[in-house]
N, C-alpha and C positions, 0 to 999 in steps of 0.2 A: 504495500499500500505504499515514488520516483524520489538533476544537480545543478550548481545556479550556470545557471547562462544555455548559450542557446540550445535552441529544443534539441536540436541534434547532437550536442554531448550529452544527451541525456538518453540516446535511442537505446543502448546495450549497456547502459549504467545500472539496472536492474541486477544485481548481484544475484545470481540463481545457481552458485556453486552447491546452497546445502540441499533445496528442493531437487536440484538434478542428480546430487551423488543418493540421496534417501528414493527419487523413483529408479535409479538405475537398479538400488541394491535389492529394491520391490521385487524389479522385473526377473533380476538373474534368482531370487527365490522363489519365484512362480517356477522357473522353468527348471530346475533344479527339483521342486519339489512332484513335478511330473503335473502342472495343471494345465489344459488346454487351452488355448488361445495364442493368438497376434499372429505368428506363421503359419500360413496355410499350407496344409498338407504336412505340417512337421511332429515329427515322433518325442513325445517325452525325452530330455534331457538326453537326446542324440547327437554325438561328437563328430564333427566333420573333419577334413584333414586342415590342416591349418589352424585347428584352435588353439584357444589357450594353451591346453594338455599338449598339445604336438609342439606349440612354440617353447613352454618351458624344456624342450629338449637341447636347445641350444642353450649354450654354457659360456662362462668368460674363457672358457679354452678355446672356442669357436673360433675362426680365423678373421680378425676383427673386418675386413672387409665384407665378406657374405655376412655377419651378423648386420652390417649398417644396411648393406641391399636388403637385407629379412628388416629389417625396422622400418627403411622408407617404403617397402613395399606395403606391408601391415595400413603403414599412413595414408598412400595413395589408393587404397581400396577403401577403405573408411572414407574416406574425401568421398570420392566419387560415389559411394554410398548414400551419404549424407546428402549430397548434391543432387540426389535421384536420378542418375544416369543421364536423362534427358530432358531434365527439369517436369517431365509430366506430376513427381510424386508432391513437388510445391505447390504447383497449378491447380493440381485437384483436390487439394485444401483449399489451396485461396480463393478457389471459384465458387466451392460449396456454402450453402447458406448455413444460418447457424444451429442447430438440432440440438436433442439432447443427446447428453453422452452417450446412453443407449442405443441409440441409432447410429452415432458416428465412426465410421470405423476409423480404427487406429491408423495411427500417421508411420506410426512405427514397423507397424504391419507392413502397410503400403510399401513403404520406402525398402525395405528388406524384399518383400516378393518383385518389386522391379528390378532388383539388384540380383535377383538368384542365379545368376549366370556366376557369381562369383563362388571359388571354391572356399574360401576361407571369409566366408559373411556372416559366421560366428560373431567377431569383433563386431562389427558395425550392428548387427541384429540386438545385441546384448547389451550398446554403451550411447544407443540414440535415446533420448530419453522418453519415457511413456508421458510426461509433463506433456508434450507437444501433440497431445492427440486429438485434442480440439479445440477450434477458434472458440475465443469468449464473446459472447454477446456482451458490447459496453453497453447496456442499457438494462441487465441482469442486476437481481440482487444475490448477494453473495454472502453465506450463513456459515458462521463458525460454529454456531452449537444448534441441536435440535430443536423446534418450535413449532406449536400446533398454533396457529393464529386464531384458534377455536378456541384457545383456554385464555386470551387474551382479554381482559373487559376494559380496562382502562388504557387510552392511548394518550401519550404527552408528548409537546412540539417543542422544541427553542423557535424562534422568529426565523433572525439572520440566516442567510445561508442555508434554512431547513423549509420552513415555507415560502420564504422571500429570497428570490435568487437576484441576484445585481448584476447587472452587464461590465463588461469590462472599462466602461465609463467612471465605474465611480473607484476604482482601481487611482486613475489618472487625477480624478479630483484629490484625494486622499493627496495624493503624490506631491500635488501642485500648490495647496495649500498648506500643507506642512513646510514644502520646501519657501517657500515665501514668508511664511511664520519665523523662520529661522532668519532669513534676510531683515527682515523687517522689526522682527523683538528678539531675536538673540546677538544680534550687530555681526552674520556671517556676511562673506563678501556678495555682492550685487552679482558677480558674473556667474554665480549658479545658478542664475537663472535660464542659462543656456540648456540645461540638464533637462531629459523628459523623462517622464516613465515607460521604461521596455518591460511590457507583460513579458516578455520570455526571458528574463534575466534570472528570476529566482525562482524556486518551488515550497511549499512548506515543510516544515521539519530540519531546516539547515542549524545550523549550529553557529554561534559567528563568538569569537574571543574578544573579549572587550577588551583587555588592556594590549592585546597586540592590532586588533582592529581588522581580523583576519574574517571571512567567511568561508564554512566551510560543509562538508557532508559529515558524520560521524554515524557510522552503520552502529547496529546494535549491539556489539561486542565493542563499543566504546574505539574503533580504531579508526584514522583519519582516511578519510578514503582520498588517496593522493590522487592528482589531478584536479581535484573539487576544491583544492582551497584557492582564494581569491581575496587579494590586497587590491582595494579599491575595485576596479573592472578590469584588473587584469590577475591571469593566472599566476601561484606563487610557483616556482621549479618543484619537484618532489625531493630535491638533497636539500634544499633550503627549510623546508617545512620536516624534514627527519634532525635538523641539525637542530631545528627551534625546539621543537618537543623531545630530542633524543629518543627518536624513534617515530612510530606514528600510534601509539597508544595512550589514550588520556584517560588518568585515573578517575575513578569515582567523583573524590571530594573537589573535582574541579568540574565538574558536571552540574548544569542545573538541574533545580528541583523535580517534583512529579508532576508540577502544573508549567515546567521550564522556563520557571523564573531562576534567576539569578539570585543569590542572597548567600549570608554568612561565608564572605569569602571565595565564593564559586566563581570562575570567570567566563565559563558558557554558557553563553543565554540560547536557548533554541525557539525557533520560531514557529508554533504550531497554529497558529489562529489566519483565516485566509486573510485578513486585513493585515496584516503582518507584511504580506507581499511589496506594498509601497514603500513600508518600514528598510527592509532590507536593500530594496532597490537604494531609496533615499541616503542610508550609511553608507553604502558602496559608492556613490556618485559624489559624496562630502569628500570621503576618504581620498577619491581616484582626484579630485582637484586641488585638494590641500599638498599630495604627494607632488603631483605634476609642477606646482608652484612652490615647490620647495618650504611649505609653511609649517615651521614647528607647532604641531599641538599635544596636547591630550588626549588619546582613544577613551579613557574614562568620561570626562567630560564631554566627547563628543557621542558618545552612546547616550549619554543622559539628553543631552539637549535635543538629539532626531527623536529620542523615544519620547520626552514630554512635547515636542512638537504636535508629534502624531496624536499622544493622547489631547491634545488640544482639539485638535480637530473634531473631537468626540464630545471630549467633556463641554466643551464652549458651545455645541449646537451646531457646528458649522456645515458636518456632514449632512445631519439631519434637517435643518434648512433647504440644503442644497437638492436635497432626494426631494423634500414636500413640494418642492417648489417645480419640478419636472419630474414627477412618478413616472413618466414612461419612459423617460430617459435611461432611468437608473434602474430601475425596477421591471425584470422579466418577467411577463403574464405567461403564469401557467394555468394552460385552461384546465387540467387534470386536478389541479389543487381543491377546485371546489369541489368537483366529483366526488374525490377520495374521502373528504371533509364529511361532505352531506350522506355518502354511504354507509360512513362509519355510525352517521349517528341516527341514520334510521334504522339499521339493525342493533339498535340500543346500546352502543358503545359510549362509554364515558371518555370525553376529554379534557386535557388541561393545557394551556401556553404557558410557560415561563422564558421569559426574556431578562437580557441587562439593557434594552431595549426602553426608550420614555413612553409613557402611554400617548400621546397625541402622534408620536412618528408612527407608532405600531398599527393604532386607527385607520390610520390616511393610507397605510401600505395594504392592509387587510380589506379595507374598504376595495381598495383597485384590483386585488388578487381573490376574494373570494365573493366581496358583495358588500352591502350597509348592513345586511342581518347577520354578518360573522359571527358576533357576539354570542349569537341563538344556538350555535353550533359546540360553544366552549361551554362547558358545567364552571371552570376557571381560570381566571386570566390572573397573571399576575407579570409585573414590568418593574423594571430596576430593580433585578432579583439579585445583581451583584454577586452572579458565578463567577469562582466556584466554592467563596464563601457563604453562598445560599445551602449548600448540602452539609457545611460543616460546622458555622457560626450558628450556635442554637439563640444566641442574645438579642436577634433583631426581631422583633413583632412585627406581624402586618400591619401596613396602614390602608386604609380604604380611600379610594379615589374618586372624587365627584367627575360628572361630566365635564365642569370647566378645568380639571386637574389639579382643582386644590386637595391638600392632605387630611382628613379627619381625624381626630384625636381620641377616638371612643374606640374601647377594647374589640377586640375580633373574636367573637366568640363562634363561629361559622362562616365558612366561605359558601357567597351564595352565586347561583349562576349569575350572568349577566354583568355583574359588580367588576368592576378591576380592582387589583391590590396591588401594593406597592412593598418592597423589600421583602420581612418574612423571613424563614429558615423554612428546609426539609423537614425538621424535627416535628415542628409546629404543624407543616402541611402534614405529613402524617396522623398526627394527633386528631386534626379536626375531619378527616376524611376519611381514612381507615386504607387509604390506597396500598397496599403493603403487598412485599414480596412478588413472585415471576408472573402475576397475574396485569401487571403494568410492564407497557413497553413504552419506551422514550426513545424520541429521535433528537440528535442533535449531530453539528459539524465538527464539534472540539470534543476528542477523543478524551482529553484528560480532565475539562475545566467543566464536559457537560455529562459526560459518559461513565469515566471509570468509577469513581465512586460511587455512583448508585446500581454496579454490578457489585462493586467489594463489599460495601457497607450496608446497602436495603435491600440486596436480591433482587432489584429491578431487571428487566431484560430491555436492551439498548438497541438501538439501531444508529451505525453512524451514515452521516449523509456526506460521502466522497468525492465531489464532483471533480476532481481529477482522474478520478479512473477511469473515466470512458474516454479521455484520451490516450491514456499511458495502454489502454487495452486495444485501440484501434492500433497505436503502434507495434503491439506483440500480436497481432493478426496479419501485419502487412508480409508480401513475401519474404523481402530483404531481413528483415527481423526473424523469421521462420527459419529461414538458409543459415543464418548466422549461427541464431543459440544453436542449432541440430550439429553444426560442425563446433562448435565449440565444446557440447556435450561430446561427439565423437574423439575430439580431442583429448581432453581431460580424461574419458576410458583408457584411449591408448597409454596416456602416460602411467596411468595406474595399473595396466596390464603388462607393461613393458620396464618397469621401475626396477624389476628385478635381475635385470641385465647390469653388472656394474663396474663393465671394463671401460674402458678411458675412450673407443670410441662410439660406443652406445651412449654413453654419457653426453656427450656431446652432442649427438643428435637429439637427444630427451630434453636438454638445453635448448636447440632451436626450436621446440616443440614449445617449451615454457613459455618462451620470450612471444612465439605467434599466439599463445593462448593468453598473456597478459595484455597486448595486443589490441584482440577482440574484447576483452572484456572493456578495456577502459574507450573504446570506441564511443 
């Protein structure tokens, strides 16, 4: 669930080593156990000439030239198999419509079937990932856990990027307003106005080293992905990154906390919010200007100033007023939203809305998306909830909001339908509604702030709205991606199979393959 800068650089940065290895292991086990499937007309556990067992007959005492020839022969056969011979294999998958998994022919089986003229196709067969079996539907719902919607009685929603989707114009607006605030209120150089928002520069999930002013991608094991580190708008050479961090691993104590915040001496801030895209771009643009003009500056101050400027765009209401003044420009009208909400209500489902956005802003947006009677669909509406504090802080009581936006001071004993409430906390919400456990399904766009606590602490079912998945899946379905990933899988398998040969000539060949694999992964 993709690195900074141009989209082409992101194509192959989906690190698939672990899933591919897992898929290969399962595939190998399936054949070893004699499970039918895959190769047409194959016999369980049948060995053919040139298989791994026969390959093991070569030893370190074998003539070096013969050993080298053998390795390159296996390389060429696997490469030809993964290429599909005359391109029919990849084309066949590329041009077929999305289908259910049970209806889709295995890509691996098809490739091997087309290359059945090879005597030594065991390698190609067992090393091509079964994860390439099907094209993915970019509009699909992906489930990490089994759930029956018939068991769900209450549906909850965030507002921004869940019920309301914004156009690309919004990020441009946030970038421009924050940039101008830096110039007008924080006294940054006027020349910064020449920088414009680039929607292809950054993605969610990147880390920013506050003290070094570096933007980068760090994987789940806290390793910096070399080639993704940017100082300003320029890539930092791998050698320099390794020298700065004494390797590529970032210790846990330097990472941001569970919610992506940098605190208690942590130097790495993670950007998880969709609204953070213009913030990352602005940070990099200002860094670029200061570096190019040899202006001495304190990176920590720069980070804080940009962060405050972005915050002001929200807190001072600049963004809200701009959207309200031209809703059609900034909010994408979704015909299905009203239909889905109405269907849930008609089937007796309870619904609630919890958002950090203000009352008038949500009201005008929902009027545009759903209609003037939108509040009749929701049993409870909570605005300016201050998530994630809403889910953890028990001290903040609910306040009732009038039609004119005024706050009432009376104590809240129940949450009424048609009424709007502000602030509050989840513990009081659970007490007043009794909506607990797995009968509740809540949708949001921020995996940590919106969803993690609800699942881990309260047992709610959660759904993440991740709009970036659509474009990533479309890339994964392209012929180019399938072809490169298939060859990457085959090459990785070859390395694992042939690493038993320890003579100098064989190791030279393996090193060439390792370099090629590294180049493929960084494309």
